[in-house]
N, C-alpha and C positions, 0 to 999 in steps of 0.2 A: 516380507512379514508385515503385516499391518500393525501400526501403532495402536494401542487400545486407550482412547480417550476416556478420561472420567466423564460422568453425567455432566459435570459442570463446563466441561470444554466441549460441548457441543452446541449447535445452534440451528433453529429450522427456518430455512429460507422462505422467501416470498411464494415458492412453489410447493411448498410444502414438505420438501427434501430435507432430511437432517445431514448435518455434515460436521466434521470437526471444526472448532472454532479457531482455526489456524490457516490462513492461505499464504500463497508466497507471492510476493512484489517482484515483478519482471522487469523495471527500469533497467537495472544494473546488465541483464544478459542482453540489451540491446545493442551495446557496445558505444563507441564514441559518436557524439554529434556535436554542434556548435552552433554559437550564435556570434558571428565573426571569429575571433581566436578565442573567445570564452568557451571552455567546455561545459557542456550540459549532459554528458554520459558519465559513466564509472570507470572508463578505461576501457583497455583492450580486452577481448573475451574470445575464448574457445567456444564455438558453436557445439563441438562433439560433447564437451563437458556440460555445457548448458542443458543439451537434451538428455544427456545422462542424468543430471540433476533433477529435471523435470521427471523423468521416468521413475527415479528414486523416491520423489515425494510422492506420487501415484501410489508406489507400491506401499509406501508407509501410511496410507490412507488420505492424504491431502487431496482434496476436491475443488479447491478454490484457486485461481490464478487471476493476479490483477497487472494488466499492462495498460498501454497508452498508444495513440496511433502514430505519436512522435517519438517514442523512445527508440533511440538509435536510428531516427528517421524511419520508421516503419520496420525495422529488423527485429525487435522483441516480438511482433506480432507474427512476423513470419517464422521466427523459431518456434513460437508456441505452437503455430499452425502445422509446423513440420512434426512436432512431438505429440501433440494431441489430435489434432483435426477435428473430426465431427463427433467426437465420442459425447454420447449423450450424458455420461455419468460424471462429466466434469464440467463446471461453472467456471466460464471465462468472463471476466469483467474487463471492459476496455474504456477509452476516454477519447473525446474529441475537443477541438478548440485550437490547438496549435498546430500549425502546417509547417511541414519540412520538406526538402528536397533529397530524396532518396540517394541521388547521384552525388551530390557535393555534401553530404550530411550537414546541410546550413537550416537553421530555423528561418522561416519566412515570415511569419506573423501569427497574430491571433484572430479567428474569425468566430462568428457565430450566426450567420445569416443561414436561411433554410437551404439554398443551394449548397455551400460548403458542407452543412450538417449531413445531408443526404450523400454527397460525393463522399465523405469522410467514411460513413455508414458501409458504402458498398466497397471500399477499399479495404476496410478492417475484415468485412466478410471474406473477401477473397484472400488476404493475407492469413487470415486464421482458419481457413477452409471450413468456415461454418455456414449452416443453413440460415442461423439466426443468431443474434448477438444475445447471450444470456443477460447481460447487465452493462447498459451504456451510460457512461458518466460523463456530465458537463465539467470540463477541465479548468475553466476560467475562475479562478479562485474568487478573486475581488470584482465580478462582472455587476453591473449595477442590478439591483434588484427588481425594480420597476420594469427594465430592459429585458430581464430574463424570462418574463411571462411568455413572449413571443417563442422563445427559445424550447420551452417545455412544451408549448402549445405543438410545435413540431415532432417533440419526442412522443407525446400523445399519439401523434397520427401514425408514426413509425410503429409503435406498438400495436395500434389498430390494424396496421397493414401486415402484421407478422414479420417485420424485420427486427423488431427487438422484443425481448420478454419483459424487461423491467428498466427501470432508468433511477439515476440519482444523480447528486452533486458533489464534485470534489472541491470542498471549501472549508476555510477555517473560521468562518463568520456565522455565529447562532443564527441571526435574522436570516440570512440566505438558507441556511441549512432547513429551516421550518418553512419557508414561504411556500413551498409547493407539496407539503407533507400531506395534504388531504386530495392530491391528483392520485386517481386510479393508475397504479403501476410506478409510483415514486416510492421506493423501498429503501434506500440507502443515503448515507453521507459518507464521503471520504474525507478524512482530516488528521491534522499531526495530533498525536498522543504518545505519550509515554512516561516514565517516571518523573522525568524533568518537567515535563508540560501536563499536567493532570486535566486541564481544560473542563472544569465543572460545569461552566454555562453550556457548553456544546453537548455535553453528556444529558444534561437535564432536558434539552429540546429533543433529542434522539431518544430517550426514554419515554417522554410524555406522548410521542407521536409513533412509539413502537418500531422505529427505524432501526436498519442495522448501521453499527458504527464500525467502519472499515478503517482500522488504524494504520496510517501511514507514518513512517519514521518510527515504528514501535521500538528500535535499538537505537534512536538518536543518530542516525546515520553511520552507526558501527561503534559509537561511544561506550554504549551498553554492552558490547561485546567483550571490553577489556583488553583488545588487542592493541589500543594506541596509548603511546606514551607521550610526554611533553616532546621529545625530539624525533617521533616518528611523524614524516611527511608522507602524503598522499602523492600519485604519478601524476605526470603533467596534463593527462587527459581526463583528470578526475574532478568533477564538478564541486567537489569539497575542497579545492584549492582555488576555485574562482572568487572574485570579490563582488558576491551578490548580495543584496540587502536581507533577504531572508537566511544566509548561511550564518547561524548563529552558533553552531556546535564546533565548527573550525574556522580559523583564522589563519590566512596564509599557508592554508594547507596541514596545518597543524591543530590538535587539539586545543579549543579554547580553555585557558586556564581556569575560568570560573568553572566549568563544568568538570574539571578534574577533582575539584574540593567536593563537589555534590558527589561525585561517583565514588570517592574514598567513604564520604560518610554512609552510604547505603550498601557498599560491596558484600559486606558480610551478610547484612539482612537478605539480599537477594539472592545470595548462594546457599541460604539455609535449606534443609531438606535434600541434601545430595543434588542440588541443581547446580547448572554452570550459570554463570553471570547473564549470558543470554537468555537462558530459561527462565531465570528469575525475572527478568524484565517483561517476558512474555507472560509468566504467571501473576505479575503486577496487574496488568491489563485485565485478565480475566477475572481477578479479584475486584476491580474497580467497578465494572460494570457487566451484567449477564447480557448486553447488546454487543459487547466489543468483538471484534474479529481482526486480529493484528495479521499484518501482511510484511513480516521481514523478506528484505530482498535475500538474494542468493546469486552465487556464480559458480557453487562447486557443489559436488555430492556431499562432503562434509559437512558443509554449512546446512543443507537441508536436513540431513540427518540429526544434527544438533538442535536444531529449531523443532523439528518433530518429536523429538525426545521429549520436549516440555508437556505434551499431551498427557502422559502417563503419570506425570507428577501433580497436575491440576493445578489450579489457583495458590495464591500465597495465603496462610491462614491470616484471621482477622488481627491477631497480635502482632504479626511481623507488618502487615500493613499499617498498623498504629504507629509501629516502632520506625517504620520510613518515614511516615509523615513527621514525626519527632525529630528525626536525624536532619532532614532536609530544613525544617524550620530552624534548626540551631544553626545551620550554614547559612 
């Protein structure tokens, strides 16, 4: 049964297609991969459950899936290819920039030269079983802006050759997000955004350039689901247990204490209107900007159903949004 989005939870894409303003992030379904001993995935996965979850998402009306060539050393793309293939009613966004070895599940490095980009595109097309990539995103977050011009020249060429339909940058830097906004085919920015990180400067760039804001980490890597307590730790193969500079929500595999206080401050507001905490976090994003397209991760059918259920309830009301701002300011 299709979920019925409210009018405020749909968005028109670059190709004129209107879809629900909710995608599914496919990092977790790629399974384990590593940089040496450091985990970069979200732990073990069941491919049958992943495919069932993708099928359920499509059944509920979801039409946007986001992955990357390195998730699970390519396994995420392969699972999506198996589940979706070349269906033209589904938009699949993928990324390039990080190389991985599918045999050892090891990260090899980061690359942005033309030979690598073209090879990555062909590999993604094969894994995803697509004739063309709907949206190809540059995955190197802090790549030097002036050096990125050559990268996006290649993307423009790939678009003119029919290999990709559109392109964007996965970056948390507003200057990088806006640098290529006037290029034909540059349609989106993928960036961190959630209740704890409202990133107003990034949203200002995106709205002024009429880009699509693809929100990664919309649930703060699971904190905004409410499923974590101070003593609950993630598994050994879970990236949230790794000592990485950008891992702010978790420390030593457990919820960072400073975020526990913030979550307590907004829990009741986010769950207003009969929403679960997860649904409230998604509703906050829809209320914050009409350009936002959150991509919560999933590993199970139940997670997909909860995420998709947010569409019928729509964005948070203005008074609740104001209350959240006040509550976080007090914390």
